[in-house]
C-alpha positions as CSV (number, residue, x, y, z in Angstrom):
1,M,22.5,-7.6,22.8
2,P,22.6,-9.6,19.6
3,A,25.0,-12.6,19.7
4,N,26.8,-11.5,16.5
5,Q,30.5,-12.6,16.3
6,V,33.0,-9.8,17.0
7,V,35.8,-9.9,14.3
8,S,38.8,-7.9,12.9
9,R,38.0,-5.3,10.4
10,E,39.7,-7.6,7.6
11,E,37.3,-10.4,8.6
12,W,34.3,-8.0,8.6
13,L,35.3,-6.9,5.3
14,A,35.5,-10.3,3.8
15,A,32.0,-11.1,5.2
16,R,30.6,-7.8,4.0
17,R,31.9,-8.5,0.4
18,A,30.3,-12.0,0.4
19,H,27.0,-10.5,1.5
20,L,27.3,-7.7,-1.1
21,A,27.4,-10.3,-3.7
22,R,24.0,-11.6,-2.3
23,E,22.6,-8.1,-2.3
24,K,23.6,-7.6,-5.9
25,E,22.0,-10.8,-6.8
26,F,18.8,-9.7,-5.1
27,T,18.9,-6.3,-6.9
28,R,19.2,-8.1,-10.3
29,L,16.2,-10.3,-9.5
30,R,14.1,-7.3,-8.2
31,D,14.9,-5.5,-11.5
32,E,13.9,-8.6,-13.4
33,L,10.7,-8.8,-11.5
34,S,10.0,-5.2,-12.2
35,R,10.3,-5.7,-15.8
36,E,8.1,-8.7,-15.7
37,R,5.5,-6.8,-13.8
38,Q,5.5,-3.9,-16.3
39,A,5.0,-6.4,-19.1
40,L,1.8,-8.1,-17.6
41,P,-1.3,-7.9,-19.7
42,W,-4.0,-5.3,-19.0
43,V,-7.6,-5.5,-18.3
44,R,-9.9,-2.7,-19.6
45,V,-12.0,-0.9,-16.9
46,D,-15.5,-0.1,-17.9
47,A,-17.1,0.5,-14.6
48,D,-18.1,4.3,-14.1
49,Y,-16.8,4.5,-10.5
50,Q,-17.6,7.9,-8.7
51,F,-15.6,8.7,-5.7
52,G,-16.0,11.3,-3.1
53,G,-13.4,14.0,-3.0
54,P,-12.4,17.1,-0.9
55,A,-13.9,19.3,-3.5
56,G,-16.8,17.0,-4.7
57,P,-17.4,13.8,-6.7
58,E,-14.5,12.5,-8.9
59,S,-14.5,9.8,-11.5
60,L,-11.7,7.2,-11.8
61,A,-10.5,9.2,-14.8
62,D,-10.3,12.3,-12.8
63,L,-8.0,10.6,-10.3
64,F,-5.3,10.5,-12.9
65,G,-5.1,14.3,-12.9
66,P,-2.8,15.2,-15.9
67,H,-1.0,11.9,-15.7
68,S,-1.4,8.6,-17.7
69,Q,-0.6,6.3,-14.8
70,L,-2.5,6.1,-11.4
71,I,-1.4,4.2,-8.3
72,I,-4.1,3.6,-5.8
73,Y,-3.4,2.6,-2.1
74,H,-6.3,0.8,-0.7
75,F,-6.4,2.2,3.0
76,M,-8.3,0.3,5.5
77,Y,-10.9,2.6,6.9
78,G,-14.5,1.2,7.2
79,A,-17.6,3.4,6.9
80,D,-18.3,2.8,10.5
81,W,-14.7,3.1,11.9
82,E,-13.8,6.0,14.3
83,E,-10.2,6.0,13.1
84,G,-8.1,4.7,10.2
85,C,-6.2,1.3,10.4
86,P,-3.0,1.8,12.4
87,S,-0.9,-0.4,10.0
88,C,-2.4,1.6,6.9
89,S,-1.5,4.7,8.8
90,F,2.0,3.5,9.3
91,W,2.3,2.8,5.5
92,A,0.7,6.2,4.7
93,D,3.4,8.1,6.8
94,N,5.8,6.8,4.1
95,F,3.7,8.4,1.3
96,N,3.9,12.0,2.5
97,G,5.8,14.4,0.2
98,I,6.4,11.8,-2.5
99,D,3.6,12.8,-4.9
100,V,5.6,15.7,-6.5
101,H,8.3,13.2,-7.4
102,L,5.8,10.6,-8.8
103,A,4.1,13.4,-10.8
104,H,7.5,14.0,-12.6
105,R,7.4,10.4,-13.7
106,D,3.8,10.8,-14.9
107,I,2.1,9.0,-12.0
108,S,-0.7,10.1,-9.8
109,L,-0.8,8.6,-6.3
110,V,-4.3,8.5,-4.6
111,V,-5.5,6.8,-1.4
112,V,-8.9,5.3,-1.3
113,S,-11.0,4.2,1.5
114,R,-14.7,3.2,2.1
115,A,-15.3,5.7,5.0
116,P,-17.2,8.8,4.0
117,Q,-15.1,11.8,2.8
118,A,-15.7,14.0,5.9
119,Q,-14.0,11.3,8.1
120,L,-11.1,10.9,5.6
121,D,-10.6,14.7,5.6
122,A,-10.7,14.9,9.4
123,Y,-8.2,12.0,9.9
124,K,-5.9,13.3,7.2
125,K,-5.8,16.6,8.9
126,R,-5.1,15.0,12.3
127,M,-2.2,13.0,10.7
128,G,-0.7,16.0,8.9
129,W,-0.9,14.1,5.6
130,S,-0.8,16.0,2.2
131,F,-1.5,13.2,-0.3
132,K,-4.8,13.0,-2.1
133,W,-7.5,10.7,-0.3
134,V,-10.9,10.0,-1.7
135,S,-13.8,7.9,-0.6
136,S,-15.2,4.9,-2.4
137,Y,-18.3,4.9,-0.1
138,G,-21.4,3.7,-1.8
139,T,-19.5,2.1,-4.8
140,S,-18.4,-1.4,-5.6
141,F,-14.7,-0.3,-6.1
142,N,-13.4,-2.1,-2.9
143,E,-15.2,-5.2,-3.6
144,D,-14.1,-5.2,-7.4
145,Y,-10.5,-4.9,-6.4
146,H,-10.8,-7.4,-3.5
147,V,-10.1,-5.3,-0.5
148,S,-13.5,-5.5,0.9
149,P,-15.7,-8.7,0.9
150,T,-18.9,-8.9,-1.1
151,A,-22.2,-9.7,0.4
152,D,-21.9,-13.3,-0.7
153,E,-18.4,-13.7,0.7
154,I,-19.7,-12.4,4.1
155,A,-22.5,-14.8,4.0
156,Q,-20.2,-17.7,3.2
157,G,-17.4,-16.7,5.7
158,R,-14.9,-17.0,2.9
159,R,-13.3,-14.5,0.5
160,F,-10.9,-14.0,-2.4
161,Y,-8.0,-12.1,-1.3
162,N,-4.3,-12.0,-2.5
163,Y,-5.3,-14.2,-5.5
164,G,-6.5,-17.2,-3.5
165,E,-9.7,-18.2,-1.5
166,G,-9.4,-18.1,2.2
167,E,-11.3,-17.6,5.5
168,L,-12.9,-14.2,6.0
169,R,-11.2,-12.0,8.5
170,G,-12.6,-8.6,9.0
171,D,-14.3,-6.4,6.4
172,E,-11.2,-4.5,5.3
173,S,-7.9,-5.4,3.8
174,P,-4.9,-3.4,2.5
175,G,-3.9,-3.5,-1.1
176,I,-2.6,-1.5,-4.0
177,S,-3.8,-1.2,-7.6
178,V,-2.4,0.5,-10.6
179,F,-4.1,1.8,-13.7
180,Y,-3.3,3.3,-17.1
181,K,-5.2,5.8,-19.1
182,D,-4.5,6.0,-22.8
183,E,-4.8,9.0,-25.2
184,S,-8.5,8.2,-25.9
185,G,-9.3,8.1,-22.3
186,A,-9.6,4.4,-21.9
187,I,-8.6,3.1,-18.6
188,F,-6.8,-0.2,-17.9
189,H,-6.1,-2.1,-14.7
190,T,-2.4,-3.2,-14.9
191,Y,-1.4,-4.5,-11.5
192,S,-2.7,-5.1,-7.9
193,C,-0.9,-6.6,-5.0
194,Y,-1.8,-7.3,-1.3
195,S,-0.5,-8.5,2.0
196,R,3.3,-8.9,2.2
197,G,3.5,-7.6,-1.5
198,L,3.0,-4.2,0.1
199,D,6.1,-4.4,2.1
200,M,8.2,-2.7,-0.5
201,L,6.1,0.4,0.0
202,N,7.1,1.0,3.6
203,G,10.5,2.8,3.8
204,A,10.5,2.7,7.7
205,Y,10.5,-1.0,7.7
206,H,13.4,-1.2,5.2
207,F,15.3,1.2,7.5
208,M,14.7,-1.2,10.3
209,D,15.9,-4.2,8.2
210,L,19.3,-2.4,8.1
211,A,19.7,-2.3,11.9
212,P,21.2,-5.3,13.8
213,Q,17.8,-6.3,15.5
214,G,15.8,-5.7,12.3
215,R,12.1,-5.3,12.9
216,D,12.3,-7.1,16.2
217,E,8.9,-8.5,16.1
218,A,9.3,-12.3,16.6
219,A,8.6,-12.3,20.3
220,L,5.5,-10.1,20.1
221,P,2.0,-11.5,20.6
222,W,1.5,-10.6,16.9
223,T,3.7,-9.0,14.2
224,M,2.8,-5.3,14.6
225,A,1.8,-5.3,18.3
226,W,4.4,-2.5,19.0
227,L,2.8,-0.2,16.4
228,R,0.8,2.9,17.3
229,R,-0.5,5.8,15.1
230,H,2.3,8.4,15.0
231,D,0.3,10.6,17.5
232,Q,-0.3,7.9,19.9
233,Y,3.1,6.8,21.2
234,E,3.3,7.7,24.8
235,D,6.9,8.8,24.6
């Protein structure tokens, strides 16, 4: 049992109001960061990426559908993997059903992985997901957006990830990239984030943060040692 102090309702209310002031401060800062993010400069995308898709090849422009904004989640699923990454699967569980809401704000959400399309389709069916998922197999898309190492990085044992150089660890990393398509059809890269920057996309973790024991991961061998794909929990 957590060692929280047990107090009267009046004392609890005073503590809660003090914490509410901090929460409001954080909300204002988050709103400020969002405005700053939306005002970042853009980079024009000239590469002609061709993705696999459930119905056949699709260009980056095709992934926008009828919308001007595109959010891509870089899901870790290597070409020779038998299953998708467990942590990315946890994140993806939070995406199901939100695409219709995003569409009503002119946003297309697409998940992209390096595994061939047939593997993605099979895993998507197994997981019961409905969002769009396409393959970047055979393209430089993953390398260009720094979620897979280049051949040179593999040879050197170091790579660029999360806006810094570091030791190469594995051949796949998670991330999110955002794009805008203007009226002429020109496409621009507006934003990418990685690592703990993806935390805001996981609603389940934020529910845990509301509970007294939080994520309760401090004593585990590694942060997400408890996690399983949603069809692999034994209970």
